C-alpha positions in Angstrom: 5.3 -24.0 -8.6 4.1 -22.6 -5.2 2.8 -24.2 -2.1 0.1 -27.0 -2.2 -3.4 -25.6 -2.0 -3.9 -26.8 1.6 -0.9 -24.6 2.7 -2.8 -21.4 1.7 -5.5 -21.9 4.2 -3.1 -22.5 7.1 -1.3 -19.2 6.3 -4.6 -17.2 6.0 -5.9 -18.8 9.2 -2.7 -17.8 10.9 -2.8 -14.3 9.6 -6.4 -14.0 10.8 -5.6 -15.5 14.2 -2.6 -13.2 14.8 -4.3 -10.1 13.4 -7.4 -10.7 15.5 -5.3 -11.1 18.7 -3.4 -7.9 17.9 -6.5 -6.0 17.0 -8.4 -7.2 20.1 -5.4 -6.0 22.2 -5.4 -2.6 20.5 -9.2 -2.2 20.8 -8.9 -2.8 24.6 -5.7 -1.0 25.4 -5.8 1.8 22.9 -9.6 2.3 23.0 -9.8 2.4 19.2 -12.8 4.3 17.8 -15.2 2.7 15.3 -13.5 4.8 12.6 -10.0 3.7 13.5 -10.8 0.0 13.8 -11.1 -1.0 10.1 -7.9 0.9 9.2 -5.9 -0.5 12.0 -7.2 -4.0 11.1 -6.0 -3.6 7.5 -2.6 -2.3 8.5 -2.2 -5.1 11.1 -3.2 -7.8 8.5 -0.6 -6.5 6.0 2.1 -6.4 8.6 1.3 -9.9 9.9 1.2 -11.3 6.3 4.7 -9.8 5.6 6.2 -11.1 8.9 4.8 -14.6 8.5 6.3 -14.7 4.9 9.6 -13.6 6.3 9.6 -16.2 9.1 9.4 -18.9 6.4 12.6 -17.8 4.7 15.7 -19.8 5.5 18.0 -16.8 6.3 15.4 -15.0 8.5 17.2 -13.2 11.4 14.2 -12.7 13.7 13.8 -9.2 15.2 17.1 -8.0 13.7 16.1 -9.0 10.2 16.2 -5.8 8.0 13.1 -6.8 6.1 11.2 -7.2 9.4 12.5 -3.8 10.6 11.2 -2.3 7.3 7.8 -4.0 7.7 7.6 -2.6 11.3 8.6 0.8 10.2 5.9 0.8 7.5 3.3 -0.4 10.0 4.3 2.3 12.5 4.2 5.1 9.9 0.7 3.9 8.8 -0.6 3.7 12.4 0.9 7.1 13.3 -1.5 8.6 10.7 -4.6 6.9 12.3 -3.9 6.8 16.0 -3.8 9.8 18.4 -0.4 10.7 19.9 -1.4 9.1 23.2 -2.6 5.9 21.5 0.5 5.7 19.4 2.8 6.2 22.4 1.0 3.4 24.2 1.2 1.2 21.1 4.9 2.0 20.8 5.7 1.0 24.4 3.8 -2.3 24.0 4.9 -3.6 20.6 6.7 -6.5 22.2 3.4 -7.7 23.6 1.9 -7.6 20.2 4.8 -9.5 18.7 4.1 -12.3 21.2 1.0 -13.0 19.2 3.2 -14.6 16.5 4.6 -17.1 19.0 1.2 -17.8 20.7 -0.9 -18.2 17.5 -0.4 -21.9 17.3 -1.3 -22.5 20.9 -4.7 -20.9 20.7 -3.5 -17.4 21.4 -2.9 -17.6 25.1 0.5 -17.7 26.7 1.2 -21.0 28.6 0.2 -21.0 32.3 3.0 -20.3 34.8 4.9 -23.3 36.1 3.1 -25.2 38.9 -0.4 -24.3 37.8 
């Protein structure tokens, strides 16, 4: 049967939103070249699409989920072929920041302000 038609747009908007946040971060922090950007964008979109689909499953185990680990591993291998060693090392150290994009997508992409602000 599948999801109702209006569900499809929410998912694709969420994929676009999260992918854009991650790509923007990588452009700034990893200083992606014009040649790297489209490839990194494609890899990121595929990864985000997979993770969002996994999160909707009833038995999803978060970061310990084997399917999420497989998707991460796939993304990392693909990025390794595109990024320089220095870029990949920086990416690898900051993956947790990129994963925050999944939690912040619904709030406009920015983390909430600190308490008292």
